[in-house]
PyMOL CGO cylinders between C-alpha atoms (Angstrom):
from pymol import cmd
from pymol.cgo import CYLINDER

trace = [
    CYLINDER, 58.55, 176.93, 8.25, 54.87, 176.03, 7.95, 0.3, 1, 1, 1, 1, 1, 1,
    CYLINDER, 54.87, 176.03, 7.95, 54.69, 177.81, 4.60, 0.3, 1, 1, 1, 1, 1, 1,
    CYLINDER, 54.69, 177.81, 4.60, 57.38, 175.51, 3.16, 0.3, 1, 1, 1, 1, 1, 1,
    CYLINDER, 57.38, 175.51, 3.16, 55.95, 172.25, 4.51, 0.3, 1, 1, 1, 1, 1, 1,
    CYLINDER, 55.95, 172.25, 4.51, 53.73, 171.53, 1.45, 0.3, 1, 1, 1, 1, 1, 1,
    CYLINDER, 53.73, 171.53, 1.45, 56.68, 172.12, -0.89, 0.3, 1, 1, 1, 1, 1, 1,
    CYLINDER, 56.68, 172.12, -0.89, 58.88, 169.76, 1.13, 0.3, 1, 1, 1, 1, 1, 1,
    CYLINDER, 58.88, 169.76, 1.13, 56.14, 167.12, 1.22, 0.3, 1, 1, 1, 1, 1, 1,
    CYLINDER, 56.14, 167.12, 1.22, 55.65, 167.40, -2.55, 0.3, 1, 1, 1, 1, 1, 1,
    CYLINDER, 55.65, 167.40, -2.55, 59.41, 167.09, -3.10, 0.3, 1, 1, 1, 1, 1, 1,
    CYLINDER, 59.41, 167.09, -3.10, 59.54, 164.02, -0.86, 0.3, 1, 1, 1, 1, 1, 1,
    CYLINDER, 59.54, 164.02, -0.86, 56.63, 162.41, -2.71, 0.3, 1, 1, 1, 1, 1, 1,
    CYLINDER, 56.63, 162.41, -2.71, 58.28, 163.12, -6.08, 0.3, 1, 1, 1, 1, 1, 1,
    CYLINDER, 58.28, 163.12, -6.08, 61.62, 161.68, -4.92, 0.3, 1, 1, 1, 1, 1, 1,
    CYLINDER, 61.62, 161.68, -4.92, 59.90, 158.60, -3.46, 0.3, 1, 1, 1, 1, 1, 1,
    CYLINDER, 59.90, 158.60, -3.46, 58.01, 158.06, -6.72, 0.3, 1, 1, 1, 1, 1, 1,
    CYLINDER, 58.01, 158.06, -6.72, 61.20, 158.37, -8.80, 0.3, 1, 1, 1, 1, 1, 1,
    CYLINDER, 61.20, 158.37, -8.80, 63.19, 155.98, -6.61, 0.3, 1, 1, 1, 1, 1, 1,
    CYLINDER, 63.19, 155.98, -6.61, 60.23, 153.61, -6.31, 0.3, 1, 1, 1, 1, 1, 1,
    CYLINDER, 60.23, 153.61, -6.31, 59.70, 153.52, -10.07, 0.3, 1, 1, 1, 1, 1, 1,
    CYLINDER, 59.70, 153.52, -10.07, 63.33, 152.67, -10.76, 0.3, 1, 1, 1, 1, 1, 1,
    CYLINDER, 63.33, 152.67, -10.76, 63.35, 150.02, -8.02, 0.3, 1, 1, 1, 1, 1, 1,
    CYLINDER, 63.35, 150.02, -8.02, 60.11, 148.41, -9.21, 0.3, 1, 1, 1, 1, 1, 1,
    CYLINDER, 60.11, 148.41, -9.21, 61.35, 148.33, -12.81, 0.3, 1, 1, 1, 1, 1, 1,
    CYLINDER, 61.35, 148.33, -12.81, 64.55, 146.63, -11.69, 0.3, 1, 1, 1, 1, 1, 1,
    CYLINDER, 64.55, 146.63, -11.69, 62.65, 144.08, -9.59, 0.3, 1, 1, 1, 1, 1, 1,
    CYLINDER, 62.65, 144.08, -9.59, 59.81, 143.25, -11.97, 0.3, 1, 1, 1, 1, 1, 1,
    CYLINDER, 59.81, 143.25, -11.97, 61.46, 143.72, -15.37, 0.3, 1, 1, 1, 1, 1, 1,
    CYLINDER, 61.46, 143.72, -15.37, 62.58, 140.83, -17.59, 0.3, 1, 1, 1, 1, 1, 1,
    CYLINDER, 62.58, 140.83, -17.59, 66.06, 139.53, -16.92, 0.3, 1, 1, 1, 1, 1, 1,
    CYLINDER, 66.06, 139.53, -16.92, 66.92, 137.87, -20.25, 0.3, 1, 1, 1, 1, 1, 1,
    CYLINDER, 66.92, 137.87, -20.25, 70.14, 139.53, -21.27, 0.3, 1, 1, 1, 1, 1, 1,
    CYLINDER, 70.14, 139.53, -21.27, 71.98, 138.92, -24.52, 0.3, 1, 1, 1, 1, 1, 1,
    CYLINDER, 71.98, 138.92, -24.52, 74.78, 140.62, -26.41, 0.3, 1, 1, 1, 1, 1, 1,
    CYLINDER, 74.78, 140.62, -26.41, 72.44, 142.83, -28.46, 0.3, 1, 1, 1, 1, 1, 1,
    CYLINDER, 72.44, 142.83, -28.46, 70.66, 144.16, -25.38, 0.3, 1, 1, 1, 1, 1, 1,
    CYLINDER, 70.66, 144.16, -25.38, 73.90, 144.99, -23.61, 0.3, 1, 1, 1, 1, 1, 1,
    CYLINDER, 73.90, 144.99, -23.61, 75.34, 146.95, -26.56, 0.3, 1, 1, 1, 1, 1, 1,
    CYLINDER, 75.34, 146.95, -26.56, 75.00, 150.72, -26.72, 0.3, 1, 1, 1, 1, 1, 1,
    CYLINDER, 75.00, 150.72, -26.72, 71.95, 151.83, -28.69, 0.3, 1, 1, 1, 1, 1, 1,
    CYLINDER, 71.95, 151.83, -28.69, 72.94, 153.89, -31.72, 0.3, 1, 1, 1, 1, 1, 1,
    CYLINDER, 72.94, 153.89, -31.72, 69.63, 154.17, -33.63, 0.3, 1, 1, 1, 1, 1, 1,
    CYLINDER, 69.63, 154.17, -33.63, 70.56, 151.30, -35.92, 0.3, 1, 1, 1, 1, 1, 1,
    CYLINDER, 70.56, 151.30, -35.92, 73.65, 153.06, -37.22, 0.3, 1, 1, 1, 1, 1, 1,
    CYLINDER, 73.65, 153.06, -37.22, 77.05, 151.58, -36.55, 0.3, 1, 1, 1, 1, 1, 1,
    CYLINDER, 77.05, 151.58, -36.55, 79.04, 154.01, -34.37, 0.3, 1, 1, 1, 1, 1, 1,
    CYLINDER, 79.04, 154.01, -34.37, 81.85, 155.78, -36.16, 0.3, 1, 1, 1, 1, 1, 1,
    CYLINDER, 81.85, 155.78, -36.16, 85.20, 156.36, -34.48, 0.3, 1, 1, 1, 1, 1, 1,
    CYLINDER, 85.20, 156.36, -34.48, 85.74, 159.89, -33.20, 0.3, 1, 1, 1, 1, 1, 1,
    CYLINDER, 85.74, 159.89, -33.20, 89.05, 161.72, -33.34, 0.3, 1, 1, 1, 1, 1, 1,
    CYLINDER, 89.05, 161.72, -33.34, 90.96, 162.08, -30.10, 0.3, 1, 1, 1, 1, 1, 1,
    CYLINDER, 90.96, 162.08, -30.10, 89.95, 165.17, -28.19, 0.3, 1, 1, 1, 1, 1, 1,
    CYLINDER, 89.95, 165.17, -28.19, 86.46, 165.10, -29.71, 0.3, 1, 1, 1, 1, 1, 1,
    CYLINDER, 86.46, 165.10, -29.71, 85.23, 166.24, -33.07, 0.3, 1, 1, 1, 1, 1, 1,
    CYLINDER, 85.23, 166.24, -33.07, 83.92, 169.54, -34.33, 0.3, 1, 1, 1, 1, 1, 1,
    CYLINDER, 83.92, 169.54, -34.33, 80.24, 170.28, -33.96, 0.3, 1, 1, 1, 1, 1, 1,
    CYLINDER, 80.24, 170.28, -33.96, 78.45, 171.95, -36.85, 0.3, 1, 1, 1, 1, 1, 1,
    CYLINDER, 78.45, 171.95, -36.85, 77.37, 175.56, -36.32, 0.3, 1, 1, 1, 1, 1, 1,
    CYLINDER, 77.37, 175.56, -36.32, 73.72, 174.49, -36.74, 0.3, 1, 1, 1, 1, 1, 1,
    CYLINDER, 73.72, 174.49, -36.74, 74.01, 172.73, -33.38, 0.3, 1, 1, 1, 1, 1, 1,
    CYLINDER, 74.01, 172.73, -33.38, 74.90, 175.98, -31.62, 0.3, 1, 1, 1, 1, 1, 1,
    CYLINDER, 74.90, 175.98, -31.62, 72.24, 177.97, -33.49, 0.3, 1, 1, 1, 1, 1, 1,
    CYLINDER, 72.24, 177.97, -33.49, 69.59, 175.46, -32.43, 0.3, 1, 1, 1, 1, 1, 1,
    CYLINDER, 69.59, 175.46, -32.43, 70.80, 175.67, -28.83, 0.3, 1, 1, 1, 1, 1, 1,
    CYLINDER, 70.80, 175.67, -28.83, 70.64, 179.47, -28.86, 0.3, 1, 1, 1, 1, 1, 1,
    CYLINDER, 70.64, 179.47, -28.86, 67.15, 179.41, -30.35, 0.3, 1, 1, 1, 1, 1, 1,
    CYLINDER, 67.15, 179.41, -30.35, 66.06, 177.05, -27.61, 0.3, 1, 1, 1, 1, 1, 1,
    CYLINDER, 66.06, 177.05, -27.61, 67.44, 179.41, -24.98, 0.3, 1, 1, 1, 1, 1, 1,
    CYLINDER, 67.44, 179.41, -24.98, 65.68, 182.42, -26.53, 0.3, 1, 1, 1, 1, 1, 1,
    CYLINDER, 65.68, 182.42, -26.53, 62.30, 180.71, -26.55, 0.3, 1, 1, 1, 1, 1, 1,
    CYLINDER, 62.30, 180.71, -26.55, 62.90, 179.18, -23.14, 0.3, 1, 1, 1, 1, 1, 1,
    CYLINDER, 62.90, 179.18, -23.14, 63.55, 182.65, -21.72, 0.3, 1, 1, 1, 1, 1, 1,
    CYLINDER, 63.55, 182.65, -21.72, 60.33, 183.84, -23.34, 0.3, 1, 1, 1, 1, 1, 1,
    CYLINDER, 60.33, 183.84, -23.34, 58.39, 181.18, -21.46, 0.3, 1, 1, 1, 1, 1, 1,
    CYLINDER, 58.39, 181.18, -21.46, 60.15, 182.12, -18.22, 0.3, 1, 1, 1, 1, 1, 1,
    CYLINDER, 60.15, 182.12, -18.22, 58.87, 185.67, -18.65, 0.3, 1, 1, 1, 1, 1, 1,
    CYLINDER, 58.87, 185.67, -18.65, 55.37, 184.59, -19.67, 0.3, 1, 1, 1, 1, 1, 1,
    CYLINDER, 55.37, 184.59, -19.67, 54.62, 182.62, -16.48, 0.3, 1, 1, 1, 1, 1, 1,
    CYLINDER, 54.62, 182.62, -16.48, 54.96, 185.50, -13.99, 0.3, 1, 1, 1, 1, 1, 1,
    CYLINDER, 54.96, 185.50, -13.99, 53.09, 187.78, -16.38, 0.3, 1, 1, 1, 1, 1, 1,
    CYLINDER, 53.09, 187.78, -16.38, 50.20, 185.31, -16.57, 0.3, 1, 1, 1, 1, 1, 1,
    CYLINDER, 50.20, 185.31, -16.57, 50.07, 185.02, -12.78, 0.3, 1, 1, 1, 1, 1, 1,
    CYLINDER, 50.07, 185.02, -12.78, 49.96, 188.77, -12.19, 0.3, 1, 1, 1, 1, 1, 1,
    CYLINDER, 49.96, 188.77, -12.19, 47.98, 189.72, -15.30, 0.3, 1, 1, 1, 1, 1, 1,
    CYLINDER, 47.98, 189.72, -15.30, 45.11, 191.34, -13.34, 0.3, 1, 1, 1, 1, 1, 1,
    CYLINDER, 45.11, 191.34, -13.34, 47.44, 193.48, -11.24, 0.3, 1, 1, 1, 1, 1, 1,
    CYLINDER, 47.44, 193.48, -11.24, 49.40, 194.79, -14.24, 0.3, 1, 1, 1, 1, 1, 1,
    CYLINDER, 49.40, 194.79, -14.24, 46.40, 195.97, -16.21, 0.3, 1, 1, 1, 1, 1, 1,
    CYLINDER, 46.40, 195.97, -16.21, 46.69, 197.42, -19.70, 0.3, 1, 1, 1, 1, 1, 1,
    CYLINDER, 46.69, 197.42, -19.70, 50.35, 198.37, -19.16, 0.3, 1, 1, 1, 1, 1, 1,
    CYLINDER, 50.35, 198.37, -19.16, 51.28, 194.72, -18.63, 0.3, 1, 1, 1, 1, 1, 1,
    CYLINDER, 51.28, 194.72, -18.63, 49.34, 193.68, -21.72, 0.3, 1, 1, 1, 1, 1, 1,
    CYLINDER, 49.34, 193.68, -21.72, 51.06, 196.26, -23.93, 0.3, 1, 1, 1, 1, 1, 1,
    CYLINDER, 51.06, 196.26, -23.93, 54.49, 195.35, -22.58, 0.3, 1, 1, 1, 1, 1, 1,
    CYLINDER, 54.49, 195.35, -22.58, 53.92, 191.64, -23.17, 0.3, 1, 1, 1, 1, 1, 1,
    CYLINDER, 53.92, 191.64, -23.17, 52.65, 192.25, -26.72, 0.3, 1, 1, 1, 1, 1, 1,
    CYLINDER, 52.65, 192.25, -26.72, 55.83, 194.25, -27.42, 0.3, 1, 1, 1, 1, 1, 1,
    CYLINDER, 55.83, 194.25, -27.42, 57.97, 191.49, -25.89, 0.3, 1, 1, 1, 1, 1, 1,
    CYLINDER, 57.97, 191.49, -25.89, 56.27, 188.75, -27.93, 0.3, 1, 1, 1, 1, 1, 1,
    CYLINDER, 56.27, 188.75, -27.93, 56.51, 190.88, -31.07, 0.3, 1, 1, 1, 1, 1, 1,
    CYLINDER, 56.51, 190.88, -31.07, 60.26, 191.27, -30.50, 0.3, 1, 1, 1, 1, 1, 1,
    CYLINDER, 60.26, 191.27, -30.50, 60.69, 187.52, -30.07, 0.3, 1, 1, 1, 1, 1, 1,
    CYLINDER, 60.69, 187.52, -30.07, 58.55, 186.90, -33.15, 0.3, 1, 1, 1, 1, 1, 1,
    CYLINDER, 58.55, 186.90, -33.15, 60.76, 189.22, -35.21, 0.3, 1, 1, 1, 1, 1, 1,
    CYLINDER, 60.76, 189.22, -35.21, 63.79, 187.18, -34.08, 0.3, 1, 1, 1, 1, 1, 1,
    CYLINDER, 63.79, 187.18, -34.08, 61.94, 183.95, -34.98, 0.3, 1, 1, 1, 1, 1, 1,
    CYLINDER, 61.94, 183.95, -34.98, 60.98, 185.28, -38.42, 0.3, 1, 1, 1, 1, 1, 1,
    CYLINDER, 60.98, 185.28, -38.42, 64.57, 186.38, -39.06, 0.3, 1, 1, 1, 1, 1, 1,
    CYLINDER, 64.57, 186.38, -39.06, 65.97, 182.97, -38.15, 0.3, 1, 1, 1, 1, 1, 1,
    CYLINDER, 65.97, 182.97, -38.15, 63.29, 181.22, -40.20, 0.3, 1, 1, 1, 1, 1, 1,
    CYLINDER, 63.29, 181.22, -40.20, 63.98, 183.44, -43.22, 0.3, 1, 1, 1, 1, 1, 1,
    CYLINDER, 63.98, 183.44, -43.22, 67.74, 182.84, -42.97, 0.3, 1, 1, 1, 1, 1, 1,
    CYLINDER, 67.74, 182.84, -42.97, 67.22, 179.07, -42.88, 0.3, 1, 1, 1, 1, 1, 1,
    CYLINDER, 67.22, 179.07, -42.88, 68.30, 178.54, -39.31, 0.3, 1, 1, 1, 1, 1, 1,
    CYLINDER, 68.30, 178.54, -39.31, 65.47, 176.11, -38.65, 0.3, 1, 1, 1, 1, 1, 1,
    CYLINDER, 65.47, 176.11, -38.65, 66.36, 173.77, -41.51, 0.3, 1, 1, 1, 1, 1, 1,
    CYLINDER, 66.36, 173.77, -41.51, 68.46, 170.82, -40.49, 0.3, 1, 1, 1, 1, 1, 1,
    CYLINDER, 68.46, 170.82, -40.49, 70.53, 169.51, -43.43, 0.3, 1, 1, 1, 1, 1, 1,
]
cmd.load_cgo(trace, "trace")
């Protein structure tokens, strides 16, 4: 249990900071409400009515989401590799270069096909 005490303390500090920040903002923030401030913020564009049951999302949305997941997984694999880089030696370096090259080929393919352009 002693090994987990610093993690628990850090989690408690983070939770206290989050709750304290929200509470302080509510207590010290301005309280002048009007109709414009209470409306939903839509980036200056009037909201358009949506069909019942939701609308269709363009395929670019899903492609962007999948690209995010691919590059997010790459980062997940890079962190443990960076931590144990000395223990892995040249084998770890070669494997990571091959992994990054594979991800780069996927990135170049998507870029070439226009998957990164948002129309």
